[in-house]
N, C-alpha and C positions, 0 to 999 in steps of 0.2 A: 226425799226419797219418793220414787214412783215406780210401780210395777216391781217393787222389791230391789231396785238398783239405784245407785246414785244418779243425780240429775245429769252429771257429765257423761254418763254412759248411755243415756236414752238415745241420742242421735247416732250412737255407734251400733247398737244391737237391734233397735226397733226396725229400721229400714231393711236390714238383712232378713229378719223374721218375716216382714211384709213381703219381701221378694219371693221367698219360697212358698209362703202360703198362697199368694196370688198366682204364682206359676203352677202350683199344685191344683188349684181350682180350675184353671184353664186346661191343664194337661189331663187330669184325671176325670173331671166331670163334663167338660165341654168338648174336648177333642173328638170323642167317638161320634158326635153328631154331624153327619155328612152335610146336613142342610146349612150349616154355618161356615163351612170351610171355604177359604179363598183359593185353595189348591186341592185337587183330587187326592185321595188317600194314596200314600206311597211316594208322593212327590218329594217329601223330605229326604228319604233315603236315595231316591234317584238323582236328585240335583245337588244336594249338599255335599261338600267336600270335607266336612268335619263330622266325626261320629258323635253320637250323643254322650258317650263316655268322655271324649275329648272336651266337649262343651262343658260338662259338669265340672271336670277337673280345672278347666280354665276359669270358670266362674268362681269356684271356691278359692283359687289362688288370688284372684283379684279382690275378693271379699276379705281374705286374710290380710292383704296389704291395706285395704280400706280400714279394717278394724284397728290395725296397729297404728296407722297414722292418725286416725280420728281420735283414738284413745289418748295418744300423746298430746295432740293439739287441744282437745277439750278439757283434759285434766290440767293443762298449763293455763289455759285462758278462761276456764269456767268460773273461777273465783274472782276474776278481775272486773271491776266496775266498768260497764259500757262494752264489755266483750260479749259473751253469750250467757251471762248470768240471768236468771229469771227476773222479770220485772212484774211483780204482782199487780201493780197499778195500771199496767197496759190494758187499754180497752180493746174490745173486739174490733173496733174500727182501726185502731193502731196496729193490731196484729194483722188484719187484712191488708193494710198498707205495706207492712213489712214483707208479707208474702208476695204481694204484687211487685214490689221492687226487686225482690230476690228472683222471681220468675222472669221478669223482663231482662235482668242482667244475665241470668243463666241461659236464656234463649239466645241472646246475642253472643255470649262466650262460646256456647256449643256450636252455633252456626259457623262462626269464623274458624274455629279449630277444626271442625268436621270438614268444612270446605277445603281448608289448607291440606288436610291429610289426603284429599283426593287429587288436588291440583299439583302437589309436590310429589314427583315420581318416587323419590327415595322414601318419603313417609308412607306413601301408599303401599309400595312393595314390601317394606320391612315392618310396617306397623299396622296400618288400617286394613290391609287386605285380609288379615285374620278374621275380622268380623264378617267380611263378605264371602267367606267360605260357606256361609248360610244363605244360599239363594232363596230358599223357602224358609222364612223365619218361623220360630216357635217360641213360646212364652219364656222358658228358662234360658233361652239363648240370648236374652237381652243384654246381659253383661259378659257375653263371650267376646271380649275385646283384648287387644294387646295391652300389657301393663303400662306402656307409655301412653296409650290412649286413655286408659283408666286414670292415670295420674294427672295428666295435663287437662284432659277433657272433663272428667267427672269430679275428681277429688279437688283439684285446684279451683275449678269453676264453682263447685259447691261451697267450698270454704269462703271464697271471695264473696259469693252471693250472701252468705250468712253475715259476714262481718260488715259488708256495705249496708245491708238492710238493718243491722242492729238487733236482730231477733234474739229471743231467749232460747235456752237449751230445749225447752219443751216445744216451742214453735219450730226450732230447727229440726227436731225429730219428725214433726208433722210435715215440714217442707221436704225433707229427704224422703219421707214415705210417699208423698205425692209424686215426686220425681220417679220413684221406684215403680209405683202402680202404673204410671203413664208409660214407662219404658217397657214393662211387661206386656201391657195392653198393645202397644205399638208393634210388638213382635209376635203376638199371639197367633197370627195367621187365620183368624176367624172374624166373622162379620155379624154384628147384632144391631141392625139399624133401628129396631123398634125398642130394644131394652137397654142398650148401652149408651149413656149420655155422651160419652166421648165420640162414639161412632155417629151418633145422630146429630150432634150440635157442633162438633169441632172439625175444622178443615184438616188440622194436623192430627191424623188418627192412624189406625193400623193400615188402611188402604194407602194413605199418603206415604207412609214409611216403607210399605211393601214395594211400592213403585221404585223407591230408591234402591232396593235390593235387587232389582231386575237390571239386565244389561242396558236396556233403553233408558233407565232412570238414574244411573249411577252418577251422572253429573248434574243431577237435579234433586230437589226436595231434601236439602241438607238440614233443614230445621228438625230438631230432635224432640223437644219437650212439649211446649204448650201452644205457641202461635207460629204460623207460617210467615210472619212479618218480613223477615229478611229475604226469604225466597221471593216474595212478591215484589219487594222494593228493588232487589238486585237482579231480577229476571231469571232466577233459577227454578221457579215453580213450574212443574210439569203437570198440566191438566190431565185428569183421568176420571173415570166413572166406575162404579161397581154395578155389575149386572148379574142377574140370575143365570146360573150355568145349566145347560141342558143335562139332565141326569141328577141334578141336585147340587146345592151349594151355590157359591158365587164365584165370579171371576172379575178381574180388573181389566178394564180397557184403557190403554194409554193413548193419549191424543196422537202421538206419533204413528200409531198403528193405522189411523184413518187415512 
């Protein structure tokens, strides 16, 4: 037992709690500060084609599906040797290796699924276009995606990452929480180059993903989670820079604009 719940339920409920806590921090504590915004105030309402209520309902629907499927899978496999059962003897080095394997697999899975939903006209029109109703992303819109996107991109990719890496239930909860924090940060619409290690040290950050949400970048920057590897290897990376905006805040300059 951990946090008052069975081990099998940790990867089910912890990442969802992390999602709303992280989103709340960005939305309630950070959003009012103009000096960190990548877009001027009011741009969300002016450019986005989905209301905040629609976004919240869509996210909750996806999380309900995620909870149901995760509960069934982890309750079935959690007690099986070599599945997701905790391994007390696992060293920190082994755990780090499992996380690295899972991250690399998830990066590849998400890149190719994400790219396919853009290049296949049917999938884009009927599935992935839903997420791009948010031209100006914000934190809790990270999981505003079509259920098909959620199932094949996030849920199937996540479970395969866990089983391939052989991580325990607790490590799985950590891995899913890392994915969640990164997704929320990627959609936060704010820039903290001095204080946020993701913004300061990672190429695949909120600016990288915000470029993808713009018209000029929709066929670029498909990488979702940790590394931009596949964009760099396959030529879909779109160079960009973040500059201070006159009047406060920041703006993204895309290479195609030059």
